[in-house]
MARMARDO-923177 format. One line per field, with one value per residue (C-alpha): residue number from 1; residue in one letter; z, y, x. Coordinates in nm, 2 decimals. Each point is the difference from the previous one (the first is absolute). Last residue first. Layout:
% residues N
n NUM ...
res A ...
Z Z ...
Y Y ...
X X ...
***
This chain:
% residues 555
n 555 554 553 552 551 550 549 548 547 546 545 544 543 542 541 540 539 538 537 536 535 534 533 532 531 530 529 528 527 526 525 524 523 522 521 520 519 518 517 516 515 514 513 512 511 510 509 508 507 506 505 504 503 502 501 500 499 498 497 496 495 494 493 492 491 490 489 488 487 486 485 484 483 482 481 480 479 478 477 476 475 474 473 472 471 470 469 468 467 466 465 464 463 462 461 460 459 458 457 456 455 454 453 452 451 450 449 448 447 446 445 444 443 442 441 440 439 438 437 436 435 434 433 432 431 430 429 428 427 426 425 424 423 422 421 420 419 418 417 416 415 414 413 412 411 410 409 408 407 406 405 404 403 402 401 400 399 398 397 396 395 394 393 392 391 390 389 388 387 386 385 384 383 382 381 380 379 378 377 376 375 374 373 372 371 370 369 368 367 366 365 364 363 362 361 360 359 358 357 356 355 354 353 352 351 350 349 348 347 346 345 344 343 342 341 340 339 338 337 336 335 334 333 332 331 330 329 328 327 326 325 324 323 322 321 320 319 318 317 316 315 314 313 312 311 310 309 308 307 306 305 304 303 302 301 300 299 298 297 296 295 294 293 292 291 290 289 288 287 286 285 284 283 282 281 280 279 278 277 276 275 274 273 272 271 270 269 268 267 266 265 264 263 262 261 260 259 258 257 256 255 254 253 252 251 250 249 248 247 246 245 244 243 242 241 240 239 238 237 236 235 234 233 232 231 230 229 228 227 226 225 224 223 222 221 220 219 218 217 216 215 214 213 212 211 210 209 208 207 206 205 204 203 202 201 200 199 198 197 196 195 194 193 192 191 190 189 188 187 186 185 184 183 182 181 180 179 178 177 176 175 174 173 172 171 170 169 168 167 166 165 164 163 162 161 160 159 158 157 156 155 154 153 152 151 150 149 148 147 146 145 144 143 142 141 140 139 138 137 136 135 134 133 132 131 130 129 128 127 126 125 124 123 122 121 120 119 118 117 116 115 114 113 112 111 110 109 108 107 106 105 104 103 102 101 100 99 98 97 96 95 94 93 92 91 90 89 88 87 86 85 84 83 82 81 80 79 78 77 76 75 74 73 72 71 70 69 68 67 66 65 64 63 62 61 60 59 58 57 56 55 54 53 52 51 50 49 48 47 46 45 44 43 42 41 40 39 38 37 36 35 34 33 32 31 30 29 28 27 26 25 24 23 22 21 20 19 18 17 16 15 14 13 12 11 10 9 8 7 6 5 4 3 2 1
res I F G K D I P K I T E I K G G F I D L A S K V L P H E T A N E K L K K Q R D S E Q R A R E Q H L S P P I N D G N G L K E V E V K V T A A F Y E T A L D Q I A Q R M E S D A L L Y Y K G P M G I R L R P L E L L L L S A Q E L L A S I R P R R R K G V F E V L G A W G Q E S R E A V P P A E P K K G P T E Q A P P V E D I I G P S P S K V A Q P P L S L G G S L K R E L V E L R E I L T A V A I G Q P L S A L R V L V M E M T L R P F H S T A L D A E A R I L I E L I R Q L D E L V V P A I L A R M D Q I E D A N L D I L E Q P Q E V V K L I V L E R T L E V L Q R C F Q R F S H G H H D I K Q I L A L V Q R T D R D L V A E L T A V L L R R S I L G L L N Q V D D D G I Q D G C F A I V Q D F T S L A D R M S G G G S R A I T T L S N D S I A I K E Q E A I F R L R Q Q V A Q S S I K K F D F R Q C R S L I T V P I K H P E T T A F I F K A H D P P E E L T K L L A N F A N I S L M H V E D I I F I K Y R S R S P L Y R I N D R L E R I D D V G T N S A G D I E L V D I G Q G H T I E V C S P C E G C P R T T P G L D C N L A K A F I R A A S T K G V G R A G T F L F A H H V R D A T I A N K L T Q A V H E Q G V L D D F H Q P R W K R A L V L Y S M
Z 1.20 -0.21 -0.33 0.12 -0.11 0.10 0.28 0.19 0.38 0.20 0.34 0.13 0.31 0.07 0.26 -0.27 0.06 0.13 -0.27 -0.27 0.14 0.00 -0.35 -0.12 0.17 -0.15 0.26 -0.01 -0.38 -0.02 0.29 -0.16 -0.33 0.17 0.17 -0.32 -0.19 0.28 -0.02 -0.38 0.03 0.25 -0.22 -0.30 0.21 0.12 -0.35 -0.13 0.29 0.31 0.09 0.25 0.37 0.05 0.28 -0.20 -0.19 -0.36 -0.24 -0.24 -0.38 -0.20 -0.37 -0.21 -0.28 -0.33 -0.18 -0.21 0.33 -0.10 -0.19 0.28 0.25 -0.20 -0.03 0.38 0.09 -0.22 0.16 0.34 -0.08 -0.13 0.30 0.25 0.11 0.09 0.35 0.06 -0.03 0.33 0.17 -0.08 -0.29 -0.03 -0.31 -0.11 -0.35 -0.08 -0.35 0.07 0.34 0.12 0.36 0.25 -0.21 0.18 -0.16 0.00 -0.34 -0.13 0.05 -0.18 -0.29 -0.02 0.01 -0.26 -0.27 -0.27 -0.11 0.11 0.36 -0.01 -0.12 0.29 0.25 -0.17 0.01 0.37 0.06 -0.19 -0.19 -0.07 -0.16 -0.26 -0.10 -0.03 -0.21 -0.25 -0.05 -0.29 -0.35 -0.21 -0.35 -0.30 -0.34 0.07 0.33 0.29 0.18 0.33 0.31 0.16 0.24 0.34 0.15 0.35 0.19 0.28 -0.25 -0.30 -0.01 -0.31 0.07 -0.20 0.04 -0.33 -0.21 0.11 0.24 -0.07 0.28 0.07 0.37 0.09 -0.24 0.16 0.35 -0.11 -0.15 0.30 0.22 -0.22 0.03 0.37 0.03 -0.21 0.21 0.31 -0.16 -0.06 -0.36 -0.19 -0.28 -0.35 -0.13 -0.23 0.22 0.08 -0.37 -0.09 0.28 -0.14 -0.36 0.08 0.21 -0.28 -0.26 0.20 0.07 -0.37 -0.01 0.31 0.20 0.35 -0.09 0.01 0.37 0.10 -0.20 0.20 0.32 -0.15 -0.09 0.35 0.16 -0.22 0.06 0.38 -0.01 -0.19 0.24 0.29 -0.12 -0.08 0.13 0.29 -0.20 -0.05 0.33 0.18 -0.20 0.11 0.36 0.00 -0.16 0.27 0.28 -0.12 -0.22 0.04 -0.02 0.23 0.35 -0.08 -0.14 0.28 -0.16 -0.23 -0.31 -0.23 0.12 -0.06 -0.36 -0.06 0.13 -0.24 -0.28 0.08 0.00 -0.33 -0.15 0.11 -0.17 -0.32 -0.01 0.06 -0.30 -0.21 0.07 0.00 -0.29 0.09 -0.33 0.06 0.33 -0.15 -0.29 0.25 0.18 -0.32 -0.07 0.34 -0.04 -0.32 0.15 0.28 0.17 0.32 0.19 -0.27 0.00 0.38 -0.03 -0.24 0.21 0.31 -0.19 -0.13 0.34 0.15 -0.23 -0.22 0.12 -0.20 0.32 -0.15 -0.17 0.32 0.21 -0.25 -0.02 0.38 0.02 0.20 0.09 0.18 -0.31 -0.26 -0.14 0.28 0.25 -0.18 0.00 0.37 0.07 -0.20 0.22 0.31 -0.11 -0.07 0.34 0.18 -0.17 0.01 -0.38 -0.04 -0.28 0.25 0.20 -0.31 -0.10 0.35 0.00 -0.33 0.14 0.32 -0.20 -0.03 0.10 0.12 0.29 0.09 0.36 -0.14 -0.27 0.26 0.22 -0.30 -0.11 0.35 -0.01 -0.35 0.11 0.28 -0.24 -0.25 0.26 0.08 -0.09 0.32 0.18 0.14 0.31 0.08 0.31 -0.11 0.09 -0.18 -0.32 -0.02 0.03 -0.24 -0.28 -0.15 -0.35 0.14 0.16 -0.34 0.04 0.26 0.30 0.27 0.32 0.22 0.35 0.16 0.35 0.18 -0.23 -0.24 0.07 -0.25 -0.24 -0.02 -0.08 -0.28 -0.18 -0.16 -0.11 -0.15 -0.19 -0.13 -0.12 -0.18 0.11 -0.22 0.26 0.22 -0.22 0.26 0.28 0.30 0.25 0.34 0.24 0.32 0.27 -0.21 0.03 -0.19 0.02 0.14 -0.24 -0.06 -0.26 -0.25 -0.04 -0.07 -0.26 -0.17 -0.01 -0.15 -0.28 -0.06 -0.03 -0.30 -0.06 0.08 -0.29 0.02 0.38 0.02 0.34 0.24 0.29 0.32 0.24 -0.21 -0.12 -0.33 -0.15 0.03 0.27 0.17 0.03 0.14 0.25 0.13 0.03 0.20 -0.17 -0.12 0.35 -0.03 0.10 0.13 0.21 0.07 0.04 0.06 -0.18 -0.28 -0.08 0.03 -0.13 -0.28 -0.11 0.01 -0.21 -0.25 -0.02 -0.04 -0.29 -0.16 0.02 -0.08 -0.27 -0.30 -0.14 0.12 0.34 0.25 0.30 0.17 0.35 0.19 0.35 0.17 0.20 0.32 0.21 0.06 -0.15 -0.29 -0.08 0.03 -0.25 -0.24 0.02 -0.04 -0.31 -0.17 0.06 -0.10 -0.35 -0.22 0.02 0.20 0.13 0.36 0.02 -0.05 -0.29 -0.29 -0.34 -0.11 -0.17 -0.12 -0.18 -0.10 -0.20 0.13 -0.24 0.02 0.20
Y -2.59 0.26 -0.12 0.10 0.36 0.25 -0.21 0.12 0.00 0.09 0.17 0.10 0.21 0.37 0.21 0.26 0.04 -0.35 -0.17 0.20 -0.07 -0.37 0.00 0.19 -0.25 -0.31 -0.27 0.03 -0.05 -0.30 -0.17 0.06 -0.14 -0.31 -0.07 0.04 -0.24 -0.26 0.02 -0.04 -0.29 -0.17 0.05 -0.14 -0.31 -0.04 0.00 -0.24 -0.24 -0.02 -0.32 -0.22 -0.07 -0.11 0.17 0.12 -0.33 -0.06 -0.22 -0.19 0.00 -0.24 0.06 -0.27 0.15 -0.16 0.22 0.31 0.20 0.25 -0.23 -0.26 0.28 0.12 -0.35 -0.06 0.33 -0.09 -0.35 0.15 0.24 -0.28 -0.22 0.28 0.26 0.26 -0.13 0.02 0.38 0.04 -0.26 0.14 -0.16 -0.22 -0.10 -0.32 -0.04 -0.34 -0.08 0.18 0.09 0.31 -0.04 0.21 0.31 0.22 0.09 0.35 0.11 -0.35 0.09 0.34 -0.18 -0.26 0.26 0.22 -0.27 0.24 -0.22 0.29 -0.05 -0.37 0.08 0.25 -0.28 -0.24 0.25 0.06 -0.38 -0.06 0.28 -0.25 -0.24 0.26 0.07 -0.37 -0.05 0.25 0.32 -0.03 0.11 0.24 -0.12 0.19 0.00 0.28 0.18 -0.13 0.26 0.13 -0.17 0.13 0.30 -0.10 0.25 0.12 0.14 0.25 0.30 -0.12 -0.13 -0.14 -0.29 -0.06 -0.35 -0.15 0.28 -0.09 0.25 0.18 0.03 0.34 -0.07 0.28 -0.17 -0.33 0.14 0.21 -0.29 -0.23 0.28 0.05 -0.37 0.00 0.30 -0.17 -0.31 0.20 0.17 -0.33 -0.09 0.01 -0.25 0.13 0.02 -0.28 -0.18 0.33 0.08 -0.34 0.05 0.34 -0.12 -0.30 0.20 0.25 -0.27 -0.18 0.32 0.11 0.27 0.16 0.25 -0.16 -0.20 0.33 0.06 -0.35 0.04 0.31 -0.20 -0.29 0.23 0.15 -0.34 -0.16 0.30 -0.03 -0.38 0.05 0.28 -0.23 -0.24 -0.36 -0.30 -0.07 0.09 -0.35 -0.14 0.29 -0.08 -0.36 0.08 0.26 -0.25 -0.26 0.25 0.12 0.30 0.30 0.28 0.30 -0.15 -0.32 0.19 -0.07 0.07 0.27 0.12 -0.30 -0.14 0.33 0.01 -0.36 0.08 0.30 -0.23 -0.22 0.29 0.13 -0.35 -0.02 0.33 -0.12 -0.31 0.20 0.22 -0.31 -0.13 -0.38 -0.20 -0.33 0.00 0.37 -0.08 -0.31 0.21 0.25 -0.29 -0.11 0.36 0.02 -0.34 0.11 0.33 -0.17 0.29 -0.21 0.28 0.02 -0.38 0.01 0.28 -0.21 -0.32 0.19 0.12 -0.35 -0.16 0.28 -0.11 0.27 0.13 0.03 -0.08 -0.30 -0.13 0.02 -0.16 -0.28 -0.07 -0.04 -0.25 0.03 -0.31 0.12 0.16 0.15 0.31 0.08 -0.08 0.25 0.27 -0.04 0.01 0.33 0.14 -0.12 0.18 0.32 -0.02 -0.06 0.30 0.02 0.00 -0.27 -0.17 -0.08 -0.22 -0.18 -0.08 -0.11 -0.22 -0.15 -0.07 -0.15 -0.26 -0.03 -0.27 0.17 -0.16 0.33 0.00 -0.10 0.27 0.26 -0.08 0.01 0.34 0.14 -0.12 0.15 0.33 0.01 -0.09 0.26 0.27 0.19 0.37 0.20 0.15 0.34 0.08 0.35 0.12 0.27 0.36 0.14 -0.18 0.18 0.35 -0.11 -0.05 -0.35 -0.03 -0.10 -0.31 -0.17 -0.37 0.08 -0.14 0.20 -0.15 0.23 -0.08 0.13 -0.08 0.28 0.27 0.16 0.35 0.08 -0.29 0.12 0.36 -0.13 -0.21 0.30 0.13 -0.33 0.00 0.35 -0.11 -0.29 -0.36 -0.23 -0.01 -0.21 -0.31 -0.20 0.16 -0.23 0.16 -0.17 0.05 -0.14 -0.25 -0.17 -0.02 0.29 0.24 0.34 0.27 0.31 -0.18 -0.03 0.37 0.02 -0.27 0.18 0.31 -0.21 -0.11 0.35 0.13 -0.23 -0.28 -0.30 -0.23 0.01 0.02 -0.34 -0.01 -0.30 0.05 -0.19 0.04 -0.20 -0.24 -0.16 -0.03 -0.38 -0.01 0.31 -0.18 -0.32 0.19 0.20 -0.30 -0.20 -0.27 0.16 -0.01 0.32 -0.04 0.32 0.07 0.28 -0.22 -0.33 0.12 0.12 0.37 0.12 -0.32 -0.02 0.35 -0.07 -0.31 0.20 0.28 -0.26 -0.16 0.35 0.07 -0.35 0.03 -0.02 0.35 0.19 0.16 0.23 -0.07 0.33 -0.03 0.22 -0.02 -0.13 -0.32 0.02 -0.28 -0.15 -0.34 0.17 0.23 -0.30 -0.20 0.29 0.04 -0.38 -0.02 0.30 -0.13 -0.35 0.12 -0.26 -0.25 0.12 -0.33 0.06 0.31 -0.23 -0.07 0.03 -0.06 -0.36 -0.03 0.36 -0.01 -0.36 0.08 -0.12 -0.22 0.02 -0.26
X 0.91 0.17 -0.16 -0.34 0.04 -0.27 -0.12 -0.32 0.01 -0.31 -0.07 0.34 -0.01 0.03 0.18 0.08 0.37 0.07 -0.21 0.17 0.35 -0.07 -0.13 0.31 0.23 -0.17 -0.06 -0.38 -0.01 0.24 -0.18 -0.34 0.11 0.15 -0.33 -0.20 0.24 -0.02 -0.39 0.01 0.23 -0.22 -0.31 0.19 0.09 -0.36 -0.14 0.27 -0.09 0.21 0.18 -0.18 0.01 -0.36 -0.20 -0.29 -0.04 0.09 -0.19 0.23 -0.02 0.20 0.08 0.17 0.21 0.10 0.26 0.01 0.03 -0.27 -0.22 0.00 -0.06 -0.30 -0.15 0.05 -0.16 -0.31 -0.02 0.01 -0.28 -0.22 0.07 -0.09 0.25 -0.27 -0.06 0.38 -0.03 -0.20 0.21 0.34 0.19 0.31 0.18 0.17 0.15 0.14 0.14 0.22 0.13 -0.19 -0.12 -0.19 -0.08 -0.25 -0.33 -0.16 0.14 -0.10 -0.36 0.04 0.16 -0.27 -0.27 0.18 0.06 0.11 0.30 0.22 -0.12 0.08 0.36 0.04 -0.10 0.24 0.28 -0.05 0.02 0.32 0.17 0.28 -0.25 -0.10 0.36 0.07 -0.31 0.12 -0.21 -0.25 0.12 -0.20 -0.07 0.14 -0.16 -0.23 0.10 -0.21 -0.21 0.14 -0.12 -0.32 0.02 -0.12 -0.24 0.06 -0.31 -0.07 -0.03 0.20 0.36 0.17 0.23 0.31 0.15 -0.13 0.14 0.36 0.17 0.32 0.26 0.16 0.03 -0.25 -0.25 0.04 -0.04 -0.30 -0.19 0.06 -0.13 -0.31 -0.07 0.03 -0.23 -0.27 0.03 -0.06 -0.30 -0.18 -0.06 -0.33 -0.03 -0.04 -0.36 -0.10 -0.25 -0.17 -0.02 -0.14 -0.25 -0.12 0.00 -0.21 -0.25 -0.05 -0.03 -0.26 -0.19 -0.02 -0.27 0.16 -0.20 0.00 0.31 0.20 -0.09 0.11 0.32 0.10 -0.04 0.19 0.29 0.03 -0.02 0.27 0.23 -0.05 0.07 0.32 0.12 -0.05 0.27 -0.10 0.20 -0.24 -0.31 -0.14 0.12 -0.18 -0.31 0.00 0.06 -0.28 -0.24 0.09 -0.06 -0.34 -0.04 -0.24 0.25 0.08 -0.05 0.19 0.30 0.26 0.34 -0.12 0.20 0.00 -0.33 -0.16 0.13 -0.12 -0.35 -0.01 0.10 -0.29 -0.25 0.14 -0.02 -0.36 -0.08 0.18 -0.21 -0.32 0.10 0.08 -0.35 0.00 -0.12 0.17 0.19 0.10 0.17 0.17 0.13 0.14 0.17 0.17 0.11 0.17 0.16 0.16 0.11 0.20 0.18 0.00 -0.17 -0.27 -0.04 -0.04 -0.25 -0.21 0.03 -0.12 -0.30 -0.08 0.03 -0.22 -0.28 -0.15 -0.33 -0.33 -0.20 -0.17 0.32 0.21 -0.27 -0.06 0.37 0.03 -0.29 -0.32 -0.21 -0.32 -0.15 0.24 -0.18 -0.24 0.28 0.23 -0.26 -0.07 0.37 0.02 -0.28 0.18 0.32 -0.19 -0.16 0.33 0.16 0.38 0.04 -0.27 0.20 0.27 -0.24 -0.11 0.35 0.10 -0.31 0.11 0.35 -0.15 -0.18 -0.38 -0.25 -0.33 -0.19 -0.17 0.15 0.34 -0.02 -0.10 0.30 0.23 -0.14 0.07 0.36 0.03 -0.13 0.25 0.29 -0.11 0.02 -0.32 -0.01 -0.01 -0.30 0.06 -0.21 -0.10 -0.17 -0.24 -0.06 0.31 -0.09 -0.33 0.15 0.28 -0.25 -0.01 0.16 0.34 -0.17 -0.04 -0.09 -0.27 -0.18 -0.18 -0.12 -0.22 -0.13 -0.32 -0.14 0.19 -0.14 0.26 0.13 0.28 -0.09 -0.36 0.11 0.23 -0.26 -0.17 0.33 0.09 -0.33 0.07 0.34 -0.15 0.04 0.21 0.28 -0.23 0.05 -0.19 -0.19 -0.06 -0.24 -0.04 -0.29 0.14 -0.11 -0.26 -0.38 -0.15 0.30 -0.08 -0.13 0.21 0.21 -0.28 -0.04 0.38 -0.03 -0.29 0.22 0.28 -0.22 -0.12 0.36 0.06 0.24 -0.23 0.09 0.38 -0.01 -0.17 -0.16 0.00 -0.23 0.04 -0.30 -0.24 0.28 -0.07 0.34 0.00 0.27 -0.15 -0.34 0.17 0.21 -0.30 -0.23 0.26 0.20 0.32 0.14 0.21 0.37 0.15 -0.31 -0.24 -0.16 -0.18 -0.32 0.23 -0.03 0.36 0.17 -0.26 0.08 0.37 -0.05 -0.20 0.26 0.28 -0.19 -0.04 0.37 0.12 0.28 -0.23 0.07 0.30 0.01 -0.17 -0.23 -0.11 -0.16 -0.24 -0.14 0.32 -0.01 0.20 -0.16 0.35 -0.11 -0.18 0.30 0.24 -0.21 0.00 0.38 0.06 -0.22 0.17 0.35 -0.10 -0.11 0.17 -0.29 -0.30 -0.13 0.13 -0.23 -0.30 -0.25 0.24 -0.18 0.03 -0.34 0.01 0.33 -0.06 -0.31 -0.34 -0.19 -0.38 -0.19
***
């Protein structure tokens, strides 16, 4: 017996088997139950989402010997013939091959005759948008006044190409793309029935490769089984599909966010060693970065991205200390790089330079931090104080770049601040010191931490739950090394997880936010109490919309 591909072997046979199209199945079942079955239906949607399968199931439901029924028996002659595409009274027509007006005229002549032995004569026209204008016009009269024994089911991937006169005479059902999780569950069921050993990670990869199409995912699954047999490994799936493992993609973005150019180049070398396409690698990085942006701006992203709960938690931990502007810049540069790789004669070099550039970009800083630094600068300048080169920040749109320390004068070595001066600055000084050492992720993490104890050699800090996940042993050791360097003494760092109800001192980030809020409040009070402002409001009957300071020194 010839081999039957999975897409045909496991084709849905009942309405309940239509994965991801429950809204269509329920509506059709309700129509059958209420005996309100329309004469013409239009099934639209992407390829491989179940349009033709739904049409066959609907035809069986209408012509089953037990019907009309919402669950055809699948055993009567009518059901068996429709299942095998051999129904005498159910004609499946390929719209791409029968585009002419003569084909439709033949169909119209056929409609006049009663069904041979079934309840209805049903015409399923696939890719109906391929019919010519004359063919549509020939079909129009039949759709206006169809015989009672005739039903039409049209399927198309491009409904916008169908004339409005045809659309208005059909009940339209839009088939959605199937979520990766739903496809994975179906693949798991089929794998168990076929006695195939495969991990959930590999099934997720296959499901995602289908792009919302169950048929495409099953075709890929067929290919994987042909290559691996009944024992399928994760690496085999990745290599066969030409995909880069998610672990490698996450490691690449993590190296970029850590400003670790050495690790970036090492990962590019690994990609090249495995023979992966750099353009495909860039596309997958774009998709991963898109997921990170969505996670940054959406609280409940399950409907927007195909990630399970564990993956969402891991990704949130990765981007917790990262500002949105950084992710947006990364996404924009990667999208441009993907287009450049299409014509590049040096794809590895192009990818290396793109990622090195991303890893070398200055870190984005929140607007509140920018305002605070500008205020400090203005206060010092208004007091006639000079600023050392290291303290000057140069603003650019949405970003603050740190100016590197001045070059050493030949023969004269700059002196570091005394240990006593560093110690007096305490916790805030340590965090600033970490930032100057160009360790942005550690600095951003410490900004969110609360100081619980600073009695050298002990340094105990508290972190909220979502940031505590980032403080692994490697991160703690890095903090300890930097603190030891800063205080010029041995420091033992302890990290404690903070609960929501804990009475704890505010973090540096929270303290700055509070100061900014107090400043805005005082600004408003000063403005509204000014005599001229009061007079203007009384005269014109207006109200204050916004307040912009022209001299912040008065606050």
